[in-house]
C-alpha positions, 0 to 999 in steps of 0.5 A: 877115350875110345871104347872098343867092342872087341869080343872073343869066344867064351870057350877059348882059354887064356892063350895066344888066341885070347891075345889076338884082337882083330882090328876094324872090320876083320873077323877071325874064323876057325874052319869046320871039317866037312862031314866024312860020313853020311847020315846013313853011316856010309864013310865018304872018300876024300875025293867026295868030301867038298873043300872046307868053306864053312867056319865058326867066328872066334874073334871079331873087331869093333867094325869098319869106319866111314869117312866121317869116323862113325863105326859100322857094325859087323854082320857077324858075331862070335859063334856064328857059322859062316860060309867063306869064299874058296880062296882068300883070307890070311892064314894065322897060326896060334897055339898050333891051330890054324885060323883065317882072318877075313874082312867082314865084307868077304864073308859070303853068308851066315849059316843057321 
């Protein structure tokens, strides 16, 4: 039998998200809303706030596969903050929340 290294965020309750298991090199992310207020307390208008291209990984598959069948580990793990491309990803609605499904190779960077 094949064992899968499927992981979910520990702060997610038993919901549709818990039952959603990305396959292979897919990563499920929840986008993070950009800051609408500066460090000094000034509120920014919507036009000044950038598009949402930061997200947190909430679920991940086991990893990609090579032609000979070996598993390639993912570059990200649950809880990582990542930078996403402006366009792309598959929108997924679970429990009235919006998530996006990306391939591991489509994620641009990890943010620390």
